C-alpha positions in Angstrom: 0.2 -0.2 -0.1 1.2 3.2 -1.1 2.4 5.8 1.7 0.0 8.8 1.9 1.7 10.5 4.7 2.5 14.1 3.9 5.2 16.9 5.0 3.9 20.3 4.3 5.8 23.1 5.0 7.3 21.1 7.5 3.3 20.4 9.2 3.2 16.5 9.3 -0.1 14.7 8.5 -0.9 11.1 8.0 -2.4 11.8 4.8 -3.0 15.1 2.8 -6.8 15.0 3.3 -7.4 18.1 5.2 -10.5 19.9 6.2 -10.6 23.6 5.4 -11.2 26.3 7.4 -15.3 26.6 7.5 -18.1 25.3 9.4 -17.4 21.8 9.6 -13.8 22.7 11.6 -16.4 25.4 14.0 -15.4 23.7 17.1 -13.3 21.0 18.7 -15.7 18.4 19.3 -16.5 18.6 15.1 -12.5 18.4 14.2 -12.3 15.4 16.8 -14.7 12.9 14.8 -13.4 14.5 11.8 -10.0 12.7 12.6 -11.7 10.0 14.4 -13.4 9.7 10.4 -9.4 9.4 9.5 -8.8 13.1 7.7 -5.3 13.7 8.3 -5.6 17.8 8.8 -7.7 20.2 9.5 -8.2 24.1 9.3 -9.8 25.2 12.2 -12.6 27.7 11.4 -11.2 31.5 11.3 -10.9 32.9 14.4 -10.4 37.0 15.3 -12.4 39.9 16.1 -15.9 39.0 17.7 -18.8 39.0 14.7 -22.5 38.6 14.3 -23.7 36.3 11.7 -27.1 37.1 9.6 -29.7 34.6 8.9 -30.4 32.8 6.6 -26.7 32.1 5.5 -26.4 29.8 2.1 -27.8 29.0 -1.5 -27.2 27.1 -3.6 -26.8 26.1 -7.7 -27.9 22.7 -8.6 -27.5 20.7 -11.4 -30.4 18.6 -11.1 -33.0 17.4 -9.1 -30.6 14.5 -8.2 -27.3 16.3 -8.1 -27.2 19.0 -5.7 -25.8 21.6 -4.8 -23.0 21.4 -6.9 -22.2 25.0 -6.2 -22.8 26.9 -2.9 -22.6 30.3 -2.0 -22.2 31.3 1.6 -22.3 34.8 3.5 -21.6 33.3 7.0 -18.5 34.8 8.7 -15.6 33.7 10.6 -16.3 31.9 14.2 -18.9 33.7 16.3 -17.6 31.7 19.3 -14.4 33.7 21.5 -10.7 33.5 20.9 -10.6 32.0 23.9 -13.4 29.0 23.6 -11.3 28.5 20.3 -7.8 28.4 21.6 -9.1 26.2 24.3 -10.4 23.6 22.5 -7.5 23.7 19.7 -5.4 23.0 22.9 -7.6 19.9 23.5 -7.8 18.5 20.5 -4.1 18.8 19.5 -3.7 16.8 23.1 -6.0 13.9 21.6 -4.8 13.6 18.2 -1.3 14.5 18.3 -0.2 13.2 14.7 -2.8 14.8 13.0 -2.1 18.5 11.5 -4.4 20.9 13.1 -3.9 24.5 11.6 -5.6 27.8 13.3 -6.5 29.9 10.4 -6.7 33.5 11.6 -8.1 37.2 10.3 -7.5 40.6 12.8 -7.0 44.2 11.3 -4.1 44.9 10.0 -2.2 46.3 13.1 1.3 44.8 14.0 0.2 44.7 17.1 -3.2 42.7 16.5 -1.4 40.0 14.3 1.1 39.6 17.1 -0.9 39.1 19.9 -3.0 36.6 18.1 -0.2 34.4 16.9 1.6 34.1 20.1 -1.6 33.1 21.4 -2.6 30.5 19.1 1.1 29.2 19.4 1.4 28.7 22.5 -1.9 26.4 22.6 0.2 23.8 20.2 -1.2 24.2 16.6 0.8 23.1 13.8 0.5 26.3 12.0 -0.8 29.0 11.0 -3.5 30.1 8.3 -3.8 33.5 7.4 -7.1 34.3 5.7 -6.8 36.4 3.3 -9.3 35.7 1.0 -13.0 36.2 2.5 -14.8 37.9 -0.4 -17.4 39.0 2.2 -18.5 40.5 5.3 -15.1 41.0 6.6 -14.0 43.0 3.6 -15.8 46.0 4.4 -14.1 45.8 7.0 -10.7 46.2 5.3 -9.8 42.1 6.3 -10.2 38.9 3.8 -9.8 39.6 0.4 -9.7 43.3 0.7 -5.9 42.0 2.4 -5.3 39.4 -0.7 -6.5 41.8 -3.3 -3.4 44.1 -2.5 -0.3 42.3 -2.4 1.6 44.8 -0.5 -0.5 44.5 2.3 -0.4 40.7 1.6 3.4 40.8 2.5 3.4 43.2 5.0 1.2 41.1 6.9 3.0 38.2 6.3 6.4 40.1 7.5 4.4 41.2 10.4 2.9 37.3 11.8 6.7 36.1 10.8 8.4 38.1 13.5 6.8 36.4 15.6 5.5 32.9 14.6 7.6 29.8 15.5 5.8 27.6 13.3 4.9 27.0 9.7 2.8 30.1 8.1 0.2 29.7 4.9 -1.1 32.4 3.3 -4.9 31.4 1.9 -5.0 33.5 -1.6 -8.5 35.1 -2.9 -9.3 34.0 -6.4 -11.1 37.6 -6.7 -8.4 38.6 -8.7 -6.7 39.6 -12.4 -3.9 36.9 -11.9 -3.0 34.9 -9.0 0.4 35.5 -9.0 1.0 38.8 -7.6 -0.6 37.8 -4.3 1.2 34.3 -4.9 5.0 36.2 -5.0 3.7 38.6 -2.8 3.0 35.9 0.1 6.7 34.6 -0.7 8.5 38.2 -0.6 6.8 38.1 3.2 8.8 35.1 4.3 5.3 32.6 4.1 6.2 28.9 4.3 3.2 28.0 1.9 -0.3 29.0 0.8 -3.8 27.6 0.2 -6.0 28.1 -2.7 -8.5 29.0 -3.4 -11.0 30.6 -1.1 -14.5 31.2 -2.7 -15.4 33.2 -5.5 -17.7 36.8 -5.0 -21.0 35.3 -5.9 -25.0 36.2 -6.1 -26.4 32.7 -6.9 -29.7 32.9 -8.1 -33.2 35.5 -7.6 -36.3 34.7 -6.6 -38.6 35.8 -9.2 -41.5 35.8 -7.0 -40.2 38.2 -4.3 -37.9 39.5 -6.5 -35.1 38.8 -3.9 -32.1 37.1 -4.1 -30.8 34.4 -2.2 -30.2 34.0 0.2 -33.1 35.8 2.0 -32.3 38.0 4.9 -35.8 39.9 6.1 -35.9 41.2 2.0 -32.3 41.9 1.2 -29.2 40.0 0.4 -25.6 40.5 -0.7 -23.2 38.9 -2.5 -21.4 35.6 -0.9 -18.4 33.5 -1.5 -19.0 30.3 -4.2 -17.7 27.1 -3.4 -18.1 23.2 -4.0 -17.5 21.2 -7.1 -18.7 24.1 -9.8 -15.6 26.4 -8.8 -13.0 22.8 -9.3 -11.7 24.3 -12.6 -10.9 27.6 -11.5 -9.1 26.3 -8.8 -7.1 23.8 -10.6 -6.0 26.8 -12.9 -4.6 29.3 -10.2 -3.1 26.4 -8.5 -1.3 25.1 -11.8 -0.6 28.9 -12.6 1.2 29.1 -9.3 2.8 25.7 -9.7 4.4 26.6 -13.1 5.9 30.2 -12.3 9.3 30.5 -12.4 9.5 33.1 -9.4 6.9 31.0 -7.0 8.8 28.4 -5.1 6.3 27.3 -2.1 4.3 24.6 -1.4 0.8 24.3 -1.8 -2.2 23.1 -0.2 -5.3 23.2 -2.9 -8.5 24.1 -2.5 -11.7 24.2 -4.5 -14.6 21.8 -5.6 -12.4 18.4 -4.6 -15.6 16.1 -4.0 -13.3 12.7 -4.2 -10.1 10.7 -4.6 -10.2 11.6 -8.3 -10.5 15.2 -8.0 -7.7 15.3 -5.2 -5.5 13.3 -7.3 -6.2 15.9 -10.2 -4.7 19.4 -7.9 -2.0 16.7 -6.5 -1.0 16.1 -10.2 -1.0 20.1 -10.5 0.7 20.9 -7.8 -0.8 20.4 -4.4 1.0 19.0 -1.7 -2.2 18.8 0.2 -5.9 19.3 -0.6 -8.5 20.7 1.9 -12.2 20.1 1.8 -15.2 21.9 2.5 -18.6 21.3 0.6 -18.6 18.0 0.1 -18.3 17.7 4.0 -21.3 20.0 4.5 -23.2 17.7 1.9 -22.5 14.2 2.7 -20.3 14.5 6.0 -16.9 13.7 7.3 -17.4 9.9 6.2 -16.1 10.4 2.9 -12.6 10.9 3.6 -12.6 6.8 4.0 -13.7 6.9 0.1 -10.6 9.1 -0.5 -8.1 7.3 1.5 -9.1 4.0 -0.4 -8.9 5.7 -3.9 -6.2 7.4 -3.9 -4.1 4.7 -2.1 -5.2 2.3 -5.0 -4.5 4.7 -7.7 -1.1 4.8 -6.4 -0.8 1.0 -6.4 -1.5 1.2 -10.1 1.0 3.5 -10.9 3.3 1.7 -9.2 3.6 4.7 -6.9 5.2 3.9 -3.1 4.2 7.7 -2.2 1.6 9.8 -2.5 4.7 12.7 -2.7 5.7 10.8 -6.2 2.3 11.9 -7.5 2.8 16.3 -6.7 3.2 18.2 -9.5 3.8 15.5 -12.3 1.2 17.0 -14.7 3.0 21.2 -14.1 5.3 20.6 -17.2 2.2 19.3 -19.4 0.2 23.1 -18.2 1.8 25.6 -21.2 0.5 28.6 -22.6 -1.5 28.7 -25.7 1.0 30.0 -27.9 3.5 27.0 -26.9 1.0 24.3 -28.2 1.0 22.6 -31.4 -0.6 23.9 -34.7 -0.3 21.0 -36.6 -1.8 18.5 -34.0 -5.4 17.4 -35.3 -8.0 14.9 -34.1 -11.2 13.9 -35.6 -14.0 12.7 -34.0 -15.4 8.7 -35.0 -19.0 7.3 -34.2 -19.4 3.9 -33.4 -22.9 3.5 -34.8 -23.4 0.6 -33.1 -24.1 2.6 -30.1 -25.4 5.6 -31.5 -28.9 5.4 -30.5 -30.0 8.7 -33.0 -30.8 11.0 -30.7 -28.8 13.5 -32.8 -27.3 15.5 -30.7 -24.3 15.9 -32.0 -25.6 17.0 -35.6 -27.6 19.7 -33.7 -24.7 20.9 -31.6 -22.5 20.7 -34.2 -24.6 22.3 -36.8 -26.1 25.5 -34.6 -23.0 25.6 -32.3 -19.8 24.3 -34.3 -18.7 24.1 -37.8 -21.5 22.3 -39.5 -19.4 18.8 -40.4 -21.9 16.3 -39.1 -24.7 15.5 -41.3 -27.7 13.1 -41.1 -27.5 10.3 -43.5 -29.9 8.0 -44.4 -28.9 4.2 -43.5 -31.6 2.2 -44.1 -34.6 2.6 -42.2 -32.5 4.9 -39.8 -30.5 8.3 -40.1 -27.2 8.4 -38.6 -25.3 11.6 -38.0 -21.8 10.8 -40.1 -18.7 12.9 -39.4 -17.2 15.0 -42.4 -13.8 14.1 -41.4 -12.3 16.7 -44.2 -14.5 19.5 -42.4 -14.0 18.4 -38.4 -12.1 20.9 -36.7 -11.9 18.2 -33.4 -13.6 21.0 -30.9 -14.8 17.7 -29.1 -18.7 19.3 -28.5 -20.0 15.7 -30.5 -18.0 13.6 -27.7 -19.2 16.4 -25.3 -22.9 16.1 -25.6 -23.2 12.5 -26.4 -25.4 11.1 -23.9 -23.5 7.5 -24.6 -20.4 6.8 -23.3 -17.6 6.1 -25.3 -19.9 6.5 -28.8 -18.2 9.2 -29.8 -14.0 9.4 -29.8 -11.5 11.6 -30.4 -9.2 10.1 -32.8 -5.8 12.4 -33.7 -4.5 11.8 -37.5 -1.0 11.1 -38.1 1.5 12.5 -40.7 0.3 16.0 -39.9 4.0 17.5 -40.4 6.7 18.8 -37.9 4.9 20.2 -34.2 4.5 24.3 -35.3 3.6 26.4 -32.6 2.1 29.8 -32.6 5.5 31.1 -31.1 7.8 29.9 -34.2 4.9 31.1 -37.0 4.8 34.7 -35.9 8.8 34.4 -36.2 8.4 33.5 -39.3 9.0 29.4 -39.4 7.0 28.2 -42.4 3.7 26.2 -41.2 3.6 22.5 -42.3 0.3 22.4 -44.3 -2.3 19.6 -43.9 -3.2 17.6 -47.2 -6.1 15.6 -48.3 -4.7 12.8 -47.7 -3.2 13.5 -44.1 -7.3 14.3 -43.2 -8.0 10.4 -44.9 -10.8 11.9 -46.7 -14.1 10.9 -44.6 -13.3 7.4 -45.1 -14.7 3.9 -43.6 -13.0 4.8 -40.3 -15.3 7.6 -39.8 -18.5 5.4 -40.0 -16.5 2.1 -38.9 -19.4 0.5 -36.5 -22.6 1.0 -39.2 -25.3 -1.7 -38.3 -24.8 -4.9 -39.3 -27.0 -5.7 -42.8 -26.7 -2.3 -44.2 -26.5 -2.1 -47.9 -23.0 -1.4 -49.2 -24.7 0.9 -51.8 -25.7 2.9 -48.3 -22.8 2.8 -47.0 -21.1 4.6 -49.9 -23.3 6.9 -50.2 -22.7 8.2 -46.1 -18.8 8.0 -47.3 -19.4 10.3 -50.4 -21.6 12.9 -48.7 
């Protein structure tokens, strides 16, 4: 069995699965139950100045009636429990679970003495590290904290420096996604002396408006406010920002990946793109702490299948494969191939291609049925047909051989001659495009389909 133990910026944990700073880490009894369930670490819900929350606080976007809460919006603030109570429970939790990673998330006003005070008090209870909350996009940002801090790299660097003046444990800076480029705040955290970063925090959002009351959700006495968006829907944004930092030549800190992780596969993707640990929130709020059991088993089995002895071997393996668009091969080409034995004649591929893409999938009468057929000479390999097809593996994208030497946009604009593809390179429409026709189809019908 692969070794899942991690050493993240000097913080040890039995596996890379951490709970993110959020309602699931609101108090000691919750974190202790999470550790019992198998979570390797937990970032305590942010502590700081006393606050008052509103009611209600959450709204969501559903994928369907059976796929609830793919996107979760919240306007809940940091812990509404006193700092003293939170610190006492942190100390008790750490004594019970000394081998698990316990991180204190901190947020106070932008004063050196305020940050020094809370850092000293928190590290006295034995936490393994700090996470500086520079990402909360609602409620706290109006007070000059949270994302108001993370959106200004100079401020992020300054506060990180203040914390490092007194911190004796690793410092993780939590970055906001509500910014044009993640590189500036990431580099600022590094300049400030941070030991690691975590990202992403939640995204500014308004999820919906009640069409009867005209009030956006969540409804607070007939009013609402923008909140922080999280859940599976934000995963692509999070993966992009993690990979942007991981492949940056200047940035070189460990990364804790956050954003839409619902299972071990999602976690593996974050690890491949440079995360040393992953943090989970929304999926736990939906299904509970026990989901970590499948995450541990799934990741362990995956590593075994790949012949990897440790989870650290997975970290960053995909980073070299993420490049700028201008470095991609203009001569690489794929075409769609339809398996007509699997085709159910829903014709979604035809409609999508005709109205939303490149008009290369006409409908052809084959016997008593009309089948979509790919005109490979017109197919640009956009993938849309395979994405809308409801039948697994009915439409596959096949790369064409002998397309010429690789040619990037940089090379092209520098004057290198492009290698032109020929009709022979496409192979024409050919039998390959309808390689699986229904048994007994007359040969003349097949030839007619090929001819288009």
